[in-house]
Structure formats: structure tokens, C-alpha cells
PLY file of the C-alpha trace (Angstrom):
ply
format ascii 1.0
element vertex 151
property float x
property float y
property float z
element edge 150
property int vertex1
property int vertex2
end_header
-40.95 -8.83 -22.73
-37.48 -10.53 -23.19
-38.59 -12.36 -26.20
-39.46 -9.52 -28.15
-36.91 -7.73 -30.58
-37.02 -4.84 -33.01
-38.30 -5.94 -36.64
-35.55 -5.59 -39.13
-35.50 -5.60 -43.03
-34.78 -9.23 -42.88
-37.87 -9.76 -40.88
-40.52 -8.44 -43.18
-41.28 -11.20 -45.45
-41.74 -13.50 -42.48
-43.86 -10.86 -40.78
-45.89 -10.07 -43.85
-46.61 -13.89 -44.00
-47.67 -13.94 -40.27
-49.77 -10.65 -40.34
-51.50 -11.99 -43.44
-52.42 -15.32 -41.89
-53.74 -13.42 -38.87
-55.52 -11.07 -41.34
-54.20 -7.61 -40.24
-53.10 -4.78 -42.15
-49.76 -4.92 -43.98
-49.65 -1.13 -45.24
-46.38 0.52 -44.30
-44.71 -2.28 -42.45
-41.27 -1.16 -44.03
-41.82 2.42 -42.91
-39.58 4.20 -40.48
-42.40 5.73 -38.65
-43.86 2.07 -37.76
-42.30 0.68 -34.67
-42.62 -2.93 -34.64
-41.53 -5.92 -32.66
-41.60 -9.91 -32.92
-40.84 -12.92 -30.93
-39.78 -16.16 -32.76
-39.92 -19.53 -31.51
-36.45 -21.89 -31.38
-37.06 -22.81 -35.08
-37.07 -19.14 -36.00
-40.80 -18.84 -36.64
-42.62 -15.65 -35.71
-45.28 -16.70 -32.87
-45.91 -12.92 -31.73
-45.59 -9.38 -33.00
-46.75 -6.10 -31.80
-46.33 -2.63 -32.36
-47.58 1.40 -33.32
-47.22 4.31 -35.73
-47.21 7.75 -34.27
-49.33 10.68 -35.49
-47.21 13.46 -37.05
-47.12 15.30 -33.60
-46.53 12.14 -31.49
-49.16 12.55 -29.10
-51.20 9.95 -30.64
-50.31 6.33 -31.66
-52.22 3.88 -33.49
-51.37 0.30 -32.12
-51.24 -2.26 -34.82
-49.91 -5.76 -35.69
-50.75 -7.16 -32.39
-50.88 -10.90 -33.34
-50.47 -14.26 -31.57
-49.89 -17.86 -33.51
-52.91 -19.72 -32.96
-50.76 -22.24 -30.86
-49.81 -19.78 -28.51
-53.43 -18.00 -27.54
-55.16 -18.06 -24.52
-51.91 -17.53 -22.50
-52.09 -13.87 -21.91
-49.62 -13.09 -24.43
-51.70 -11.02 -26.51
-52.43 -8.61 -23.43
-48.83 -8.37 -22.76
-48.09 -7.47 -26.18
-50.45 -4.81 -26.47
-49.22 -3.38 -22.97
-45.75 -3.72 -24.45
-46.59 -1.46 -27.24
-48.66 1.43 -25.37
-45.94 1.66 -22.80
-43.29 1.99 -25.29
-45.47 4.52 -26.96
-45.93 6.42 -23.54
-42.04 6.23 -23.20
-41.74 8.19 -26.61
-44.38 10.94 -25.37
-47.71 9.63 -26.60
-50.70 10.59 -24.69
-53.32 8.46 -26.53
-53.50 5.20 -28.17
-56.07 4.31 -30.67
-56.73 1.18 -32.67
-59.33 -0.42 -35.15
-61.01 -3.50 -34.01
-63.98 -5.19 -35.51
-63.51 -8.42 -33.72
-61.82 -8.45 -30.56
-63.66 -5.74 -28.71
-63.83 -7.78 -25.32
-59.87 -8.25 -25.41
-59.60 -4.65 -26.00
-61.76 -3.77 -23.39
-60.05 -5.99 -20.82
-57.08 -3.58 -21.37
-58.99 -0.57 -20.88
-59.53 0.55 -24.34
-63.11 2.04 -25.12
-65.29 2.77 -28.37
-63.81 5.62 -29.82
-64.98 8.23 -32.35
-63.67 6.76 -35.86
-63.88 10.16 -37.43
-61.67 11.94 -34.72
-59.31 9.06 -34.72
-58.99 9.44 -38.35
-58.37 13.30 -38.10
-55.61 12.58 -35.30
-54.04 9.88 -37.06
-54.61 11.11 -40.79
-50.75 10.59 -41.49
-50.66 6.70 -40.54
-50.65 4.31 -43.40
-53.35 2.40 -41.86
-55.85 5.57 -41.76
-54.65 6.52 -45.28
-55.23 3.09 -46.59
-58.50 2.57 -45.08
-59.91 6.24 -46.35
-58.42 5.68 -49.90
-60.13 1.72 -50.04
-63.38 3.11 -48.22
-62.94 0.45 -45.49
-62.75 3.43 -43.00
-66.58 3.44 -42.80
-66.82 -0.13 -41.75
-63.92 -0.18 -39.11
-64.58 0.20 -35.29
-62.24 2.61 -33.53
-61.11 1.98 -29.56
-59.03 4.29 -27.78
-57.43 4.91 -24.10
-55.14 7.53 -22.65
-51.82 6.72 -21.84
-49.92 7.28 -18.54
0 1
1 2
2 3
3 4
4 5
5 6
6 7
7 8
8 9
9 10
10 11
11 12
12 13
13 14
14 15
15 16
16 17
17 18
18 19
19 20
20 21
21 22
22 23
23 24
24 25
25 26
26 27
27 28
28 29
29 30
30 31
31 32
32 33
33 34
34 35
35 36
36 37
37 38
38 39
39 40
40 41
41 42
42 43
43 44
44 45
45 46
46 47
47 48
48 49
49 50
50 51
51 52
52 53
53 54
54 55
55 56
56 57
57 58
58 59
59 60
60 61
61 62
62 63
63 64
64 65
65 66
66 67
67 68
68 69
69 70
70 71
71 72
72 73
73 74
74 75
75 76
76 77
77 78
78 79
79 80
80 81
81 82
82 83
83 84
84 85
85 86
86 87
87 88
88 89
89 90
90 91
91 92
92 93
93 94
94 95
95 96
96 97
97 98
98 99
99 100
100 101
101 102
102 103
103 104
104 105
105 106
106 107
107 108
108 109
109 110
110 111
111 112
112 113
113 114
114 115
115 116
116 117
117 118
118 119
119 120
120 121
121 122
122 123
123 124
124 125
125 126
126 127
127 128
128 129
129 130
130 131
131 132
132 133
133 134
134 135
135 136
136 137
137 138
138 139
139 140
140 141
141 142
142 143
143 144
144 145
145 146
146 147
147 148
148 149
149 150
């Protein structure tokens, strides 16, 4: 996706606002182990984001921050963003992608994700910011886990 570029420190305020509007987790956005990409429109506003955070051993990734501005939805962009993140993760040696989603199961199913064991996900991704946040705040028990192998 040509329009995507890696997030830098100067993007963090805009990305935080964008992900807040999308009701997505903000934990660890500035951490070096979190890989994030954004696309901006000609006016400089973020209209799409995607990313992942790798486990300590690099074999597993937590897909996160996949979001599309409402006026850019229903174009297939969300699927392309998710595929971009998992492809980049696979290029870095990851073997399995995981994510949390309570609302978007049909979307993730179309991309080959299947329901997964939340406890297994929390175990293999225990070092990630989002898993630690959800465990610390008690949200983990309410989350729905999804997974797919990477090629």
C-alpha cells in the first residue's frame, strides 16, 4: 500500500486522536516494539492506520490499530490494511497473528481469522502492551480472541 508510511513521534498526537475516535486501544503506541503505519489525506488528516506488536520471541504478533475513517469505509481498505500488517509481520518471522475483536468478527473471518483461545493468546502475547493492559484492568475476560497462521 503506497499510501502507508511508518508512524514517527510527530504522528503520535494525531494517531492517538484517530484511534480514540475509532474506540481502539492506545496502550504502547510510542513503544519501539509496536510497528504502526498510517495514511494521511491531502489535507494531512489520518484516514487509515494499521499495525502489530510482536511477542518476545517474535513468533506471534498482536494485530492492532486497524482503523479506517468513516468516510473511507466500505472500499476494501480495512482488509488491505490488515493484510499489510500480517504480511509485514510474516516478513519479520512471525508465525501466527492474533487479535482482539468483540465487534468485527465477520470482517476478520473474511481475512482467514478464526475464533481462538483467549487464555492461550494472553500466554503467548503476555509481554504486549494491550494484553498487559487488559489483564491489569480486568478487560481480558470480556475480550474475544481471533487467530490465523502466517505464511
